One Martini backbone bead per residue (centre of mass of N, CA, C, O) as a GRO file, in nm:
protein
  170
    1GLU     BB    1  -1.820  -0.226  -5.972
    2GLU     BB    2  -1.733  -0.492  -5.838
    3LYS     BB    3  -1.453  -0.393  -5.754
    4SER     BB    4  -1.552  -0.165  -5.569
    5LEU     BB    5  -1.701  -0.350  -5.371
    6ASN     BB    6  -1.454  -0.521  -5.290
    7ASN     BB    7  -1.286  -0.285  -5.182
    8LYS     BB    8  -1.489  -0.192  -4.973
    9ALA     BB    9  -1.500  -0.459  -4.815
   10LEU     BB   10  -1.197  -0.468  -4.756
   11GLU     BB   11  -1.180  -0.201  -4.602
   12GLU     BB   12  -1.378  -0.280  -4.378
   13LYS     BB   13  -1.224  -0.527  -4.278
   14ILE     BB   14  -0.965  -0.377  -4.202
   15SER     BB   15  -1.095  -0.173  -4.011
   16ASN     BB   16  -1.207  -0.385  -3.814
   17GLU     BB   17  -0.936  -0.512  -3.739
   18ILE     BB   18  -0.809  -0.259  -3.622
   19ASN     BB   19  -1.027  -0.204  -3.406
   20ASN     BB   20  -1.000  -0.478  -3.261
   21THR     BB   21  -0.704  -0.447  -3.185
   22LYS     BB   22  -0.729  -0.190  -3.021
   23SER     BB   23  -0.943  -0.292  -2.813
   24SER     BB   24  -0.775  -0.530  -2.716
   25SER     BB   25  -0.536  -0.369  -2.608
   26VAL     BB   26  -0.694  -0.193  -2.410
   27SER     BB   27  -0.826  -0.427  -2.252
   28ASN     BB   28  -0.559  -0.548  -2.147
   29LYS     BB   29  -0.473  -0.302  -1.983
   30ILE     BB   30  -0.730  -0.290  -1.801
   31LYS     BB   31  -0.719  -0.575  -1.671
   32ASN     BB   32  -0.446  -0.501  -1.502
   33LEU     BB   33  -0.622  -0.288  -1.366
   34THR     BB   34  -0.656  -0.174  -1.030
   35LYS     BB   35  -0.881  -0.066  -0.787
   36GLU     BB   36  -0.859  -0.017  -0.476
   37ILE     BB   37  -0.600  -0.102  -0.282
   38GLU     BB   38  -0.537  -0.343  -0.006
   39TYR     BB   39  -0.277  -0.392   0.244
   40VAL     BB   40  -0.227  -0.632   0.513
   41THR     BB   41   0.021  -0.652   0.776
   42THR     BB   42   0.224  -0.837   1.012
   43ASN     BB   43   0.432  -0.873   1.262
   44LYS     BB   44   0.560  -1.046   1.532
   45ILE     BB   45   0.457  -0.791   1.737
   46GLY     BB   46   0.182  -0.656   1.583
   47ASP     BB   47   0.238  -0.478   1.367
   48LYS     BB   48   0.071  -0.263   1.130
   49PHE     BB   49   0.054  -0.287   0.772
   50LYS     BB   50  -0.074  -0.032   0.547
   51ILE     BB   51  -0.192  -0.033   0.202
   52TYR     BB   52  -0.307   0.227  -0.021
   53ALA     BB   53  -0.456   0.231  -0.357
   54LYS     BB   54  -0.606   0.348  -0.637
   55PHE     BB   55  -0.380   0.196  -0.813
   56GLY     BB   56  -0.301  -0.120  -0.995
   57LYS     BB   57  -0.027  -0.339  -1.120
   58THR     BB   58   0.139  -0.569  -1.269
   59ASN     BB   59   0.452  -0.638  -1.316
   60ILE     BB   60   0.617  -0.722  -1.603
   61LYS     BB   61   0.897  -0.842  -1.474
   62ASP     BB   62   0.733  -0.897  -1.182
   63ASP     BB   63   0.469  -1.087  -1.040
   64ASN     BB   64   0.539  -0.999  -0.726
   65VAL     BB   65   0.480  -0.710  -0.834
   66LEU     BB   66   0.322  -0.401  -0.748
   67ASP     BB   67   0.197  -0.125  -0.912
   68LEU     BB   68   0.149   0.194  -0.763
   69GLU     BB   69  -0.105   0.458  -0.711
   70ASN     BB   70  -0.182   0.665  -0.490
   71VAL     BB   71  -0.029   0.644  -0.189
   72ASN     BB   72  -0.110   0.490   0.134
   73GLY     BB   73   0.030   0.461   0.471
   74THR     BB   74   0.050   0.246   0.769
   75ILE     BB   75   0.197   0.234   1.104
   76SER     BB   76   0.089   0.024   1.366
   77SER     BB   77   0.067   0.037   1.733
   78ASP     BB   78   0.021  -0.022   2.072
   79ASN     BB   79   0.307   0.141   2.166
   80ARG     BB   80   0.283   0.346   1.918
   81SER     BB   81   0.276   0.573   1.701
   82GLU     BB   82   0.193   0.663   1.400
   83ILE     BB   83   0.277   0.602   1.057
   84TYR     BB   84   0.285   0.810   0.767
   85ILE     BB   85   0.240   0.738   0.411
   86SER     BB   86   0.321   0.909   0.098
   87SER     BB   87   0.262   0.869  -0.269
   88ASP     BB   88   0.250   0.838  -0.606
   89LYS     BB   89   0.440   0.577  -0.582
   90ALA     BB   90   0.469   0.205  -0.587
   91LYS     BB   91   0.618  -0.102  -0.458
   92TYR     BB   92   0.487  -0.433  -0.411
   93ASP     BB   93   0.606  -0.727  -0.242
   94TYR     BB   94   0.483  -1.038  -0.191
   95SER     BB   95   0.731  -1.218  -0.099
   96ASN     BB   96   0.825  -0.980   0.148
   97GLN     BB   97   0.642  -0.708   0.193
   98ASN     BB   98   0.781  -0.492   0.048
   99SER     BB   99   0.849  -0.134  -0.005
  100LYS     BB  100   0.844   0.127  -0.270
  101PHE     BB  101   0.861   0.466  -0.248
  102TYR     BB  102   0.770   0.727  -0.496
  103ASN     BB  103   0.720   1.029  -0.546
  104ASN     BB  104   0.638   1.233  -0.315
  105VAL     BB  105   0.749   1.173  -0.022
  106ASN     BB  106   0.574   1.112   0.296
  107ILE     BB  107   0.657   1.136   0.650
  108LYS     BB  108   0.453   1.084   0.948
  109TYR     BB  109   0.554   1.168   1.295
  110ASP     BB  110   0.572   1.310   1.586
  111LYS     BB  111   0.585   1.603   1.449
  112LYS     BB  112   0.701   1.485   1.177
  113LEU     BB  113   0.866   1.560   0.856
  114ILE     BB  114   0.934   1.358   0.569
  115THR     BB  115   1.118   1.414   0.275
  116CYS     BB  116   1.139   1.236  -0.051
  117ASP     BB  117   1.202   1.028  -0.321
  118THR     BB  118   1.274   0.762  -0.139
  119LEU     BB  119   1.116   0.459   0.013
  120GLU     BB  120   1.230   0.181   0.203
  121LEU     BB  121   1.039  -0.101   0.315
  122SER     BB  122   1.123  -0.331   0.586
  123ILE     BB  123   0.961  -0.567   0.756
  124SER     BB  124   1.180  -0.770   0.864
  125GLU     BB  125   1.374  -0.515   0.969
  126ASN     BB  126   1.222  -0.256   1.065
  127THR     BB  127   1.275  -0.053   0.808
  128ALA     BB  128   1.354   0.281   0.684
  129ILE     BB  129   1.468   0.416   0.369
  130ALA     BB  130   1.580   0.741   0.295
  131TYR     BB  131   1.618   0.905  -0.034
  132GLY     BB  132   1.652   1.184  -0.178
  133ASN     BB  133   1.597   1.481  -0.072
  134VAL     BB  134   1.622   1.499   0.241
  135VAL     BB  135   1.371   1.611   0.482
  136ILE     BB  136   1.360   1.730   0.823
  137LEU     BB  137   1.072   1.817   1.019
  138ASP     BB  138   1.011   2.029   1.298
  139GLU     BB  139   0.952   2.257   1.546
  140LYS     BB  140   1.293   2.318   1.566
  141SER     BB  141   1.378   2.181   1.276
  142SER     BB  142   1.612   2.144   0.988
  143ILE     BB  143   1.699   1.864   0.778
  144ARG     BB  144   1.963   1.763   0.560
  145ALA     BB  145   1.994   1.461   0.353
  146GLN     BB  146   2.065   1.165   0.189
  147THR     BB  147   2.023   0.961   0.443
  148ILE     BB  148   1.784   0.753   0.615
  149VAL     BB  149   1.731   0.553   0.914
  150LEU     BB  150   1.438   0.386   1.029
  151ASN     BB  151   1.318   0.264   1.320
  152LEU     BB  152   1.002   0.126   1.363
  153LEU     BB  153   1.010   0.060   1.674
  154THR     BB  154   1.177   0.331   1.795
  155LYS     BB  155   1.237   0.583   1.588
  156ASP     BB  156   1.516   0.575   1.519
  157MET     BB  157   1.778   0.786   1.367
  158SER     BB  158   1.985   0.775   1.080
  159ILE     BB  159   2.236   1.005   0.956
  160ASN     BB  160   2.347   1.039   0.617
  161SER     BB  161   2.636   1.214   0.467
  162LYS     BB  162   2.867   1.359   0.259
  163ASN     BB  163   2.781   1.600   0.390
  164LYS     BB  164   2.710   1.818   0.595
  165VAL     BB  165   2.493   1.863   0.838
  166LYS     BB  166   2.201   2.059   0.833
  167ILE     BB  167   2.092   2.285   1.095
  168PHE     BB  168   1.778   2.449   1.147
  169SER     BB  169   1.635   2.689   1.312
  170GLN     BB  170   1.284   2.808   1.374
   0.00000   0.00000   0.00000
């Protein structure tokens, strides 16, 4: 009977160790997760870039990068209308303040809607590059392209495609 008590005590000790390890691992994952994150930065001419995410955590490979989920962003200026960006996920780089939005990306401005797989936002270059299943919609047309480059200051757009650009009147 003494052996059975020792086995039972040993089983409880092992069970406790396993449970402690599991909860420690879960708690480490939760510690890295931050809720409701907002970053605001401005460029040299005063344009304001704001990114809001429901969740974020430090990237495992690069601690200058924050992995974000459920992301909304705005680019506002005193001289131009706002640009709105939303996506399921994004990466924000502290070192250069650039962002990469991906998964269900939507860009809205001046009655235009751009959808794409990925949008790379370069604050220092004042450009946004959209690629992967790019569709540009406005009141008069629908355009499909492989890549577009949007100048954030002028809102001028360059459209590049390996195929012919298709323009459909609505």
